[in-house]
C-alpha positions as CSV (number, residue, x, y, z in Angstrom):
1,M,53.4,112.6,172.7
2,D,52.5,109.2,174.0
3,Q,53.5,106.4,171.7
4,K,51.9,103.1,171.1
5,G,52.3,100.6,173.9
6,T,52.8,102.9,176.9
7,G,49.8,101.4,178.7
8,F,48.0,104.8,179.2
9,T,44.6,104.5,177.7
10,R,42.1,107.2,176.7
11,A,38.5,107.2,175.8
12,I,37.3,110.0,173.6
13,L,33.6,110.5,173.2
14,F,32.7,113.1,170.6
15,C,29.8,114.6,168.7
16,R,29.5,113.1,165.2
17,Q,28.6,116.5,163.8
18,L,32.0,117.9,164.7
19,D,34.1,116.6,161.7
20,P,32.7,115.5,158.3
21,N,35.7,113.2,157.8
22,Q,35.7,111.9,161.3
23,D,35.7,108.2,160.3
24,V,38.9,108.5,158.2
25,N,40.6,110.8,160.7
26,R,39.9,108.7,163.8
27,R,40.9,105.4,162.2
28,A,44.3,106.9,161.3
29,I,44.8,107.9,164.9
30,E,43.6,104.5,166.2
31,R,46.1,102.7,163.9
32,E,48.9,105.0,165.0
33,M,48.2,104.8,168.7
34,G,47.2,101.2,168.9
35,G,45.0,100.3,171.9
36,S,45.9,103.4,173.9
37,I,43.1,105.4,172.4
38,R,39.4,104.6,171.8
39,F,36.8,106.8,170.0
40,F,33.1,106.7,170.6
41,P,31.0,108.8,168.2
42,L,27.8,110.2,169.7
43,P,24.8,111.7,167.8
44,C,25.0,114.6,170.3
45,S,27.3,115.2,173.2
46,G,24.3,116.3,175.3
47,R,22.9,112.8,175.1
48,V,25.8,111.3,177.0
49,D,24.7,109.8,180.3
50,P,27.0,110.2,183.4
51,L,26.8,106.4,183.7
52,Y,28.7,106.0,180.4
53,L,31.4,108.3,181.5
54,M,31.7,106.4,184.8
55,R,31.8,103.1,183.0
56,A,34.6,104.2,180.7
57,L,36.7,104.9,183.8
58,E,35.5,101.7,185.5
59,S,36.5,99.6,182.5
60,G,40.1,100.9,182.7
61,A,40.4,104.2,180.8
62,D,43.0,106.4,182.4
63,K,41.3,109.5,181.1
64,V,38.0,110.2,179.4
65,Y,37.4,113.2,177.2
66,L,34.0,114.4,175.9
67,I,34.3,116.7,172.9
68,T,31.2,118.8,172.1
69,C,30.2,121.0,169.2
70,P,31.4,124.6,169.5
71,E,29.2,126.8,171.7
72,G,26.3,128.2,169.7
73,A,26.8,125.7,166.9
74,C,24.9,122.7,168.4
75,R,22.5,121.2,165.9
76,Y,20.2,120.4,168.8
77,R,20.5,124.0,170.2
78,E,21.7,123.1,173.7
79,G,23.3,119.7,173.6
80,N,26.8,121.1,174.4
81,L,25.3,123.0,177.4
82,R,23.8,119.8,178.7
83,A,27.1,118.0,178.2
84,K,28.8,120.6,180.3
85,K,26.4,120.1,183.2
86,R,26.7,116.3,182.9
87,V,30.5,116.4,183.0
88,A,30.5,118.7,186.0
89,Y,28.0,116.3,187.8
90,T,30.1,113.3,186.9
91,Q,33.4,114.9,188.0
92,G,31.7,115.4,191.4
93,L,30.8,111.7,191.5
94,I,34.2,110.5,190.6
95,E,35.8,112.8,193.1
96,E,33.5,111.3,195.8
97,I,34.7,107.8,195.1
98,G,38.4,108.9,195.3
99,F,39.3,109.5,191.6
100,A,40.8,112.8,190.5
101,R,38.2,114.9,188.7
102,E,40.9,115.6,186.0
103,R,40.3,112.0,184.8
104,L,37.2,113.4,183.0
105,E,37.6,116.4,180.8
106,L,35.2,118.4,178.6
107,I,36.5,119.9,175.4
108,V,34.6,122.7,173.6
109,P,36.3,123.6,170.3
110,S,36.4,127.2,169.1
111,A,33.5,128.3,166.9
112,E,35.8,130.6,165.0
113,K,37.9,127.8,163.4
114,R,36.6,124.5,162.2
115,V,38.8,121.7,163.6
116,T,39.0,118.0,162.8
117,I,38.9,115.1,165.3
118,D,42.5,114.5,164.3
119,E,43.6,118.0,165.2
120,L,41.7,117.9,168.5
121,T,43.2,114.6,169.5
122,R,46.7,115.7,168.7
123,D,46.2,118.8,170.8
124,I,44.9,116.6,173.7
125,L,48.0,114.4,173.5
126,A,50.4,117.3,173.3
127,R,49.1,119.0,176.5
128,E,48.0,116.0,178.5
129,A,49.0,116.1,182.1
130,A,50.7,113.0,183.5
131,I,48.0,111.8,185.9
132,G,49.1,108.2,185.9
133,T,47.3,105.0,185.3
134,S,43.8,104.4,186.6
135,P,43.4,103.1,190.1
136,V,40.9,100.6,188.7
137,K,43.8,98.9,186.8
138,G,45.5,98.0,190.1
139,K,42.5,96.0,191.3
């Protein structure tokens, strides 16, 4: 797992409905990881604009994650389906400008088991591929 101070930064955008204790859980991770991880709670993952995802990469995030509600559990019915389409669209855009599409990832938790933002983040960090630092940082 990445430790504090490695220089690899992540932006994690997530649906606020996902974890009732999300504020406590994410603050603990932010303290542990220092500036290498930033959380951005959203009222609904389907409301995320591709521009926000692009801006996260433009401002230096090495990897951006969008975590939705589990399929079929969206409070707004189809927010997670919209998020899926928007991520696919944005991955196409970032590929066109020369970034690897893997720099943006959609995560849809299982509907069978309720997970916390802490568990999801630790899972992300454990399986994260070494894609290197953002090309934007070199400019």
